[in-house]
C-alpha positions as CSV (number, residue, x, y, z in Angstrom):
1,M,73.2,121.1,112.7
2,V,76.2,118.6,112.9
3,H,79.7,120.0,112.7
4,T,82.6,117.8,111.5
5,P,85.9,118.7,110.2
6,P,85.9,118.3,106.3
7,E,88.4,115.3,106.4
8,V,86.0,113.1,108.6
9,A,82.9,114.2,106.3
10,L,85.0,112.8,103.2
11,Q,85.9,109.7,105.2
12,N,82.3,109.1,105.7
13,T,81.1,109.9,102.3
14,L,83.8,107.6,100.7
15,S,82.6,104.8,103.1
16,R,78.7,105.5,102.1
17,F,79.8,105.4,98.4
18,E,81.7,102.0,98.8
19,K,78.9,100.6,100.9
20,E,75.7,102.0,99.0
21,G,77.2,103.6,95.8
22,R,76.0,107.0,96.8
23,G,78.7,109.6,97.4
24,A,79.5,113.4,96.9
25,S,82.1,115.4,94.9
26,I,84.7,117.5,96.9
27,H,83.4,120.6,95.2
28,A,79.9,120.1,96.4
29,M,81.5,119.3,99.9
30,A,83.7,122.4,100.0
31,S,80.8,124.6,98.7
32,I,78.3,123.4,101.3
33,Q,80.7,123.9,104.2
34,A,82.2,127.1,102.9
35,E,78.8,128.5,102.4
36,L,77.1,127.3,105.6
37,P,78.0,130.4,107.7
38,D,76.6,133.0,105.4
39,G,73.5,130.8,105.2
40,L,73.0,130.6,108.9
41,R,73.5,134.4,109.1
42,A,70.8,135.0,106.5
43,I,68.4,132.6,108.5
44,R,69.2,134.4,111.9
45,D,68.6,137.8,110.0
46,H,65.6,136.9,108.5
47,F,63.7,135.1,111.4
48,G,65.3,136.4,114.4
49,D,64.5,135.0,117.6
50,Q,61.9,132.6,116.0
51,V,64.8,130.2,115.2
52,A,67.4,128.9,117.4
53,L,70.6,127.4,116.4
54,T,72.2,124.1,118.1
55,V,75.5,122.8,116.8
56,L,76.4,119.4,117.6
57,D,80.0,119.6,117.5
58,R,81.8,116.4,116.7
59,S,85.2,117.7,116.1
60,E,86.5,115.8,118.8
61,G,84.8,112.7,117.7
62,L,81.6,110.9,117.3
63,N,81.7,109.6,121.0
64,R,82.4,113.2,122.2
65,T,79.6,115.4,121.0
66,T,79.3,118.5,122.4
67,E,76.0,120.6,122.2
68,R,76.4,124.4,121.8
69,D,73.6,126.8,121.5
70,G,73.3,130.1,120.0
71,W,74.1,132.0,116.9
72,D,77.5,132.9,118.3
73,Q,78.6,129.5,117.1
74,I,78.9,130.7,113.5
75,P,82.3,131.9,113.7
76,A,83.7,128.7,115.1
77,L,82.1,127.0,111.8
78,A,83.9,129.6,109.6
79,R,87.0,128.6,111.0
80,E,87.3,125.4,108.9
81,G,88.3,127.6,106.1
82,N,86.7,129.2,102.9
83,Y,86.0,127.5,99.6
84,D,89.8,127.2,98.5
85,R,90.9,126.0,101.9
86,L,88.4,123.4,102.0
87,H,88.9,122.1,98.7
88,Q,92.5,122.2,99.4
89,R,92.1,120.1,102.6
90,L,89.7,117.6,100.8
91,T,91.9,117.2,97.8
92,Y,94.9,116.4,100.1
93,A,92.8,113.8,102.0
94,L,91.4,112.3,98.9
95,E,94.9,111.9,97.3
96,Q,95.9,110.0,100.8
97,H,93.3,107.8,100.6
98,R,94.3,107.1,96.7
99,E,97.8,106.7,97.4
100,A,97.4,104.2,99.9
101,G,94.7,102.1,98.1
102,T,92.1,102.3,100.6
103,I,89.3,103.3,98.0
104,S,88.2,102.2,94.8
105,D,88.8,104.1,91.5
106,D,85.0,104.4,91.2
107,A,85.2,106.2,94.8
108,Y,88.1,108.6,93.8
109,R,86.6,109.4,90.3
110,Q,83.2,110.5,92.0
111,A,84.9,112.5,94.7
112,K,86.9,114.2,92.0
113,G,83.5,114.9,90.1
114,D,84.4,112.7,87.1
115,A,82.3,110.0,85.6
116,T,82.4,106.6,87.3
117,R,82.7,103.4,85.4
118,A,80.0,101.0,85.5
119,T,81.4,97.7,86.7
120,P,79.6,94.2,87.4
121,D,79.7,94.7,90.9
122,R,77.9,98.1,90.9
123,A,75.7,97.3,88.0
124,D,72.0,98.5,88.4
125,S,69.4,96.0,89.2
126,Q,67.4,96.8,85.9
127,D,70.7,96.2,84.0
128,A,71.3,93.0,85.5
129,G,72.3,90.5,82.8
130,R,73.3,93.1,80.3
131,P,77.0,92.9,79.2
132,Q,78.9,96.1,80.5
133,Q,80.3,98.2,77.7
134,L,83.7,99.4,78.5
135,P,85.7,102.2,76.4
136,P,88.2,100.7,73.8
137,G,91.7,99.7,75.4
138,V,90.0,99.7,79.0
139,A,90.3,96.1,80.7
140,D,87.4,94.2,82.2
141,P,87.5,95.1,86.1
142,P,88.3,92.4,88.6
143,Q,85.2,91.0,90.2
144,I,84.6,92.5,93.7
145,E,83.1,90.9,96.6
146,R,81.8,93.5,99.0
147,R,81.0,93.3,102.6
148,G,79.7,96.6,103.8
149,T,82.7,99.2,103.5
150,L,85.1,96.4,102.6
151,R,86.2,95.2,99.1
152,F,88.0,92.1,98.1
153,W,89.4,91.0,94.6
154,Q,92.0,89.0,93.0
155,E,94.5,89.7,90.0
156,T,97.3,88.1,88.3
157,E,100.8,90.0,88.0
158,G,103.3,87.9,86.3
159,D,104.1,84.7,88.2
160,F,102.1,86.0,91.2
161,T,98.5,85.9,92.3
162,V,97.6,89.0,94.0
163,K,94.8,89.3,96.8
164,H,93.5,92.7,97.4
165,A,91.2,93.6,100.8
166,A,90.5,97.3,101.1
167,G,88.0,99.6,102.7
168,R,87.2,101.3,106.0
169,L,87.3,99.1,109.2
170,N,84.3,98.5,111.2
171,I,84.6,99.2,115.0
172,P,85.0,95.9,116.8
173,G,81.7,94.5,118.1
174,V,79.6,96.6,115.6
175,D,79.0,93.5,113.3
176,P,77.4,90.7,115.5
177,T,78.0,88.0,112.7
178,P,79.9,85.1,114.3
179,R,83.2,83.8,113.3
180,D,83.2,80.8,110.8
181,L,85.8,78.7,112.4
182,A,84.7,75.6,110.0
183,Q,86.1,77.8,107.1
184,Q,89.2,78.6,108.9
185,R,89.9,75.1,109.7
186,A,89.0,74.0,106.2
187,V,91.8,76.4,104.9
188,S,94.6,75.5,107.4
189,R,94.0,71.9,108.3
190,G,97.1,69.7,108.3
191,T,99.4,72.4,106.9
192,G,101.0,73.8,110.1
193,Y,99.7,77.3,109.1
194,D,96.9,79.4,110.6
195,A,94.2,80.4,108.3
196,G,94.7,84.1,108.8
197,H,92.6,86.9,107.8
198,L,93.9,89.7,105.4
199,I,91.2,92.1,107.3
200,G,90.3,90.7,110.6
201,H,86.9,89.2,111.7
202,Q,86.4,92.0,114.2
203,Y,86.8,94.8,111.5
204,G,83.9,93.2,109.2
205,G,86.4,91.0,107.4
206,P,84.7,87.6,106.7
207,E,85.7,84.0,106.5
208,T,86.0,83.4,102.5
209,P,88.5,82.4,100.5
210,A,89.1,86.1,99.3
211,N,90.1,87.2,102.9
212,L,91.6,83.9,104.3
213,S,95.2,82.9,103.6
214,L,97.7,80.5,105.0
215,Q,99.8,82.5,107.5
216,N,102.6,82.0,109.8
217,H,100.8,81.2,113.3
218,L,103.6,83.3,115.2
219,Q,102.5,86.4,113.4
220,N,98.9,85.8,113.4
221,Q,98.5,84.8,117.1
222,G,99.0,87.2,120.3
223,G,102.3,89.0,120.1
224,G,103.0,88.5,116.6
225,T,103.5,91.2,114.3
226,Y,100.2,91.2,112.3
227,Y,98.2,90.6,115.5
228,N,100.1,93.7,116.8
229,L,99.1,95.8,113.7
230,E,95.5,94.7,114.0
231,S,95.7,95.5,117.8
232,H,96.9,99.1,117.0
233,F,93.9,99.4,114.6
234,A,91.8,98.5,117.5
235,E,93.3,101.1,119.9
236,A,92.8,103.7,116.9
237,L,89.2,102.9,116.4
238,A,88.6,102.9,120.1
239,A,90.0,106.6,120.3
240,D,87.5,107.6,117.6
241,T,89.9,107.5,114.8
242,A,89.0,106.2,111.4
243,V,91.0,103.5,109.9
244,S,91.1,102.7,106.1
245,V,93.4,100.0,104.8
246,H,94.7,98.3,101.7
247,V,96.0,94.8,102.1
248,R,98.0,93.5,98.9
249,E,99.1,89.9,99.3
250,M,101.6,88.2,97.0
251,T,101.5,84.4,96.4
252,K,103.9,82.7,93.7
253,A,102.5,80.4,91.4
254,N,101.9,77.0,92.7
255,D,103.1,78.0,96.4
256,P,100.4,77.1,99.1
257,A,101.2,79.9,101.2
258,Y,101.7,83.7,100.4
259,L,105.2,85.2,100.0
260,Y,104.4,88.6,101.7
261,R,101.7,91.0,102.4
262,H,102.1,94.8,102.1
263,V,99.6,96.7,104.3
264,A,99.0,100.5,103.7
265,W,96.4,102.5,105.9
266,V,95.1,106.0,106.5
267,E,94.0,107.1,110.1
268,T,91.8,110.1,110.2
269,Q,91.5,111.5,113.6
270,S,88.3,113.3,115.0
271,N,89.9,116.5,114.4
272,G,90.7,115.9,110.9
273,T,94.5,115.0,111.0
274,M,95.6,112.4,108.9
275,T,98.2,109.9,109.0
276,R,99.4,107.5,106.1
277,E,101.5,104.4,106.9
278,A,102.8,101.3,105.2
279,T,104.5,98.2,106.3
280,L,105.5,95.0,104.6
281,F,104.8,91.4,106.5
282,M,107.0,88.4,105.3
283,N,105.3,85.0,105.7
284,P,108.3,82.5,106.3
285,E,107.7,78.7,107.1
286,S,107.8,77.9,110.8
287,E,108.8,74.8,112.8
288,R,105.2,73.9,113.0
289,V,104.9,73.9,109.2
290,R,108.0,71.9,108.7
291,I,106.7,69.4,111.1
292,A,103.6,69.1,109.3
293,Q,105.5,68.5,106.2
294,G,107.9,66.2,107.7
295,V,110.8,68.3,106.9
296,V,114.0,68.1,109.0
297,L,116.6,71.0,108.9
298,T,120.2,70.7,109.7
299,P,121.4,73.8,111.7
300,P,123.9,75.8,109.5
301,P,127.4,76.6,110.8
302,N,128.0,79.3,113.1
303,A,124.4,79.6,114.1
304,G,123.9,82.4,116.5
305,Q,126.7,84.3,115.2
306,I,126.3,88.0,116.1
307,I,126.9,90.5,113.2
308,D,127.8,94.3,113.9
309,L,126.1,96.1,111.3
310,R,128.4,99.5,111.8
311,P,131.1,98.3,109.5
312,F,128.7,97.6,106.5
313,L,126.8,100.9,107.0
314,E,130.2,102.9,107.5
315,A,131.7,101.3,104.2
316,R,128.6,102.1,102.5
317,A,128.7,105.6,103.5
318,A,132.4,105.9,102.3
319,L,131.2,105.2,98.6
320,E,130.5,107.9,95.9
321,P,127.9,110.6,96.8
322,Q,124.4,109.4,95.5
323,T,121.0,110.1,96.6
324,I,119.7,109.4,99.9
325,E,117.3,106.7,98.3
326,G,120.2,105.3,96.4
327,K,122.3,105.0,99.6
328,A,119.4,103.4,101.7
329,E,118.7,100.9,99.1
330,A,122.4,100.0,98.9
331,A,122.7,99.8,102.6
332,L,119.4,97.3,102.8
333,Q,121.2,95.3,100.1
334,A,124.3,94.8,102.0
335,L,122.3,93.6,105.3
336,P,121.2,90.0,106.3
337,G,117.6,89.6,105.5
338,Y,117.3,91.4,102.4
339,R,115.3,89.9,99.7
340,A,116.2,90.6,95.8
341,D,112.9,88.9,94.9
342,L,110.9,91.5,96.7
343,P,110.2,95.3,95.8
344,M,112.0,98.0,97.7
345,D,109.3,100.0,99.6
346,S,110.1,103.7,101.0
347,R,108.0,106.4,102.5
348,A,108.3,109.7,104.2
349,I,107.4,110.1,108.1
350,E,105.0,112.5,107.9
351,V,103.4,114.7,110.6
352,G,102.1,112.2,113.3
353,G,103.9,109.4,111.7
354,R,106.5,107.2,113.2
355,A,109.3,104.7,112.3
356,Q,111.4,102.3,114.2
357,G,114.6,100.7,112.8
358,A,118.3,101.2,112.3
359,L,119.8,104.5,110.7
360,I,121.3,103.0,107.6
361,A,121.9,106.3,105.4
362,Q,122.3,109.8,105.7
363,D,123.1,113.0,103.7
364,D,123.1,116.7,104.1
365,R,119.2,117.1,104.3
366,Q,117.8,113.5,105.1
367,L,118.2,110.3,107.2
368,A,117.0,107.0,106.4
369,I,115.7,104.4,108.9
370,A,115.5,100.7,108.2
371,T,111.9,99.4,108.8
372,G,112.0,96.0,107.4
373,P,114.4,93.9,105.1
374,N,113.2,95.7,101.9
375,S,111.6,98.9,103.4
376,Y,113.0,102.3,104.9
377,A,111.5,105.6,106.0
378,L,112.9,109.1,105.3
379,I,112.9,112.2,107.7
380,D,114.4,115.7,107.0
381,R,117.6,116.3,109.2
382,E,116.5,119.4,110.6
383,Q,113.4,117.8,112.2
384,I,116.2,115.7,114.5
385,K,117.5,117.5,117.5
386,Q,119.1,114.6,119.1
387,P,122.6,113.3,117.5
388,I,122.3,109.8,116.0
389,Q,124.9,107.8,113.9
390,L,124.9,105.3,111.3
391,G,124.0,101.7,113.0
392,D,122.0,103.3,115.8
393,Q,118.4,101.8,116.6
394,V,116.0,104.5,116.9
395,K,112.1,104.9,117.4
396,I,111.1,108.3,115.9
397,E,107.7,109.9,116.2
398,R,107.3,113.2,114.1
399,G,105.5,116.3,115.6
400,E,104.7,119.5,113.8
401,S,108.0,121.3,114.2
402,R,110.3,118.4,115.1
403,A,110.6,114.8,115.4
404,Y,111.4,113.0,118.8
405,V,113.7,110.0,119.5
406,S,112.0,108.2,122.0
407,K,114.3,105.2,121.8
408,L,117.8,105.3,121.0
409,D,120.1,102.1,121.5
410,R,123.9,102.6,120.3
411,G,125.0,99.1,120.7
412,L,123.5,97.7,117.7
413,E,124.5,94.3,117.1
414,R,122.8,91.8,115.0
């Protein structure tokens, strides 16, 4: 038999549902894993030495399978927990995927044990051509393009066109499909932009309009911020960590290039440990784009002026007491680079998570770290053992009992 942590089993089941439409509820999964030790004991007691037990232990990852023989392996299987504990772990893992947007509504509903809604992309072959009847008040679902475990769809929100790309990433090299360079050139030719993937080709992302957009070439190419995130995914997958993502791309009406991308993802390690992260990527025009458009810019006065952020932050700290979220948002709004037309994004730094940026707000309980022009991360003050001050640049990694300040620069001037 094969042994994997419940979180990994859930990740595999969700991926199978997105790809094949066949899944399992967390109730069924918790029941099977909880009852497995007693079932094996019953087989041992009934058949004795006529049956041998071999456990393929994949708790350290699919690429590190350990073969363990003997009935004395049963207690190790039981340590995953009883039904209540397993159901709790699976529920938490499922909610992490739902909050990050890495799974479809149907995948979530089937895992919860609820009825799924028939949608055009999941219509049975015998129902092809029949109109799908939806309950009153339920809007028609968007048309979804599927590539393996990945999904692509588009919606409209006010003045924005919103592209979505979501699902579990393939391990690079698994999909032999060659990159369609002609499609990429057709998208970007003459614009000065790159034709950038929402989900990279190496992870199963196709060269189709649903997965290609005009992207700042500095972000997209080696050393760029989006390139670096994709490289992080490659490193995680190489370490036998499953990665599921949800890319949400916002484009204003009549604009040729998108305004920003919000990327959320869930990493599930081989031992079942989960980490949920999110970040925001702006898509500014580069000099290459302006040259392609024939635009000439005049440098503003005081170009390159150094701005010390500490007076801004200290002034904000002296204002009337407010919530840590209010302090953080007020601090971001006072700093250069803030975009009033974009949403504010916040997250908690969970166990195994990380954040890097300036300390912009604090109270008796929490600290807020700026992670982007419109985003910040929160961490409990008791997790930080090293003293830091408003304006300090820090890189924080959270462990089980404390957070580690692995980078500290007190000379913050921007």
